[in-house]
C-alpha positions as CSV (number, residue, x, y, z in Angstrom):
1,M,135.5,92.3,89.4
2,T,133.2,94.8,87.6
3,D,133.4,98.6,87.7
4,R,131.6,99.3,90.9
5,A,131.3,103.1,90.6
6,A,127.7,103.9,91.1
7,A,125.6,107.0,92.0
8,L,122.3,107.8,93.7
9,V,120.7,110.9,92.2
10,L,118.0,112.6,94.3
11,T,115.3,114.9,93.0
12,T,111.8,115.9,94.1
13,V,108.6,116.6,92.1
14,A,105.1,117.8,93.2
15,T,102.9,114.8,92.4
16,P,103.0,111.0,92.1
17,A,102.0,111.4,88.4
18,Q,105.1,113.6,87.8
19,A,107.3,111.1,89.6
20,A,106.0,108.2,87.6
21,T,106.4,110.0,84.3
22,L,109.9,111.2,85.0
23,G,111.0,107.9,86.5
24,R,109.6,105.8,83.6
25,S,111.2,108.2,81.0
26,L,114.7,107.9,82.6
27,V,114.6,104.1,82.8
28,E,113.1,103.7,79.3
29,A,115.9,105.9,77.8
30,H,118.5,103.9,79.7
31,H,119.7,106.9,81.7
32,A,118.9,105.1,85.0
33,A,118.7,101.5,86.0
34,C,116.0,102.0,88.6
35,V,113.9,104.9,90.0
36,S,112.3,104.4,93.4
37,V,109.6,106.9,94.5
38,I,108.8,107.9,98.1
39,E,105.5,109.7,98.1
40,D,104.0,112.2,100.5
41,L,107.2,113.8,101.7
42,R,106.9,117.1,103.4
43,S,109.4,119.8,102.3
44,T,110.0,123.2,103.9
45,Y,112.0,125.8,102.0
46,R,112.3,129.4,100.9
47,W,111.0,130.3,97.5
48,E,110.9,133.9,96.2
49,G,111.3,135.3,99.7
50,K,108.5,133.2,101.3
51,L,108.6,130.2,103.6
52,V,106.9,127.3,101.8
53,E,105.7,124.0,103.1
54,E,104.5,121.5,100.5
55,R,104.1,117.8,100.0
56,E,106.4,116.3,97.4
57,C,107.6,113.0,96.0
58,L,111.3,112.0,96.3
59,L,112.9,110.1,93.4
60,L,115.8,107.9,94.2
61,I,117.5,107.4,90.9
62,K,120.2,104.6,90.6
63,A,122.8,104.5,87.9
64,P,126.4,103.7,87.2
65,L,128.6,106.8,87.8
66,A,129.6,106.8,84.1
67,A,126.0,107.4,83.2
68,V,125.5,110.4,85.4
69,P,126.3,113.2,82.9
70,A,123.7,112.0,80.4
71,L,121.3,111.3,83.3
72,R,121.7,114.8,84.7
73,E,121.2,116.4,81.3
74,A,118.0,114.3,80.7
75,L,116.7,115.0,84.2
76,L,117.1,118.8,83.9
77,A,115.5,118.8,80.4
78,Q,112.4,116.9,81.6
79,H,112.0,118.2,85.1
80,P,108.8,120.1,85.8
81,Y,110.3,122.5,88.3
82,E,111.8,125.9,87.4
83,V,114.8,125.2,89.7
84,P,115.0,121.4,90.1
85,E,116.9,119.8,92.9
86,V,119.5,117.4,91.5
87,L,121.8,115.9,94.2
88,I,124.3,113.4,93.0
89,V,125.8,111.1,95.6
90,E,128.6,108.7,94.8
91,A,127.9,105.2,96.2
92,S,130.5,103.0,97.8
93,G,130.5,99.3,98.7
94,V,128.3,98.4,95.7
95,P,128.3,94.6,95.3
96,D,129.6,93.4,91.9
97,P,126.4,91.8,90.7
98,Y,124.4,95.0,91.4
99,A,127.0,97.1,89.8
100,A,127.0,94.9,86.7
101,W,123.2,95.1,86.6
102,L,123.3,99.0,86.8
103,K,125.8,99.0,83.9
104,A,123.8,96.6,81.8
105,S,120.6,98.4,82.4
106,T,122.0,101.7,81.1
107,E,123.8,100.5,78.0
């Protein structure tokens, strides 16, 4: 049995181009095994005292749990937002072959 500890890291960016650039960078640097992008998300939040509603792209970043510290550091260093959303969710029930692929893709 492989080490099945995995994580899903969530972040948002303003445009599909930013999502593509960030996702490609994280995968090319072996910080993430895969980055999936959901475009045309609608976000509502408070920023600098004002209610804001904007379209964003959501990145679903998959990696082994052991890779998350370096992934988080790289994500924060490259993120275009002043205050980036970085939500790290530990995944459970990850099948052995997928966990092995995550690990191999980030080594």
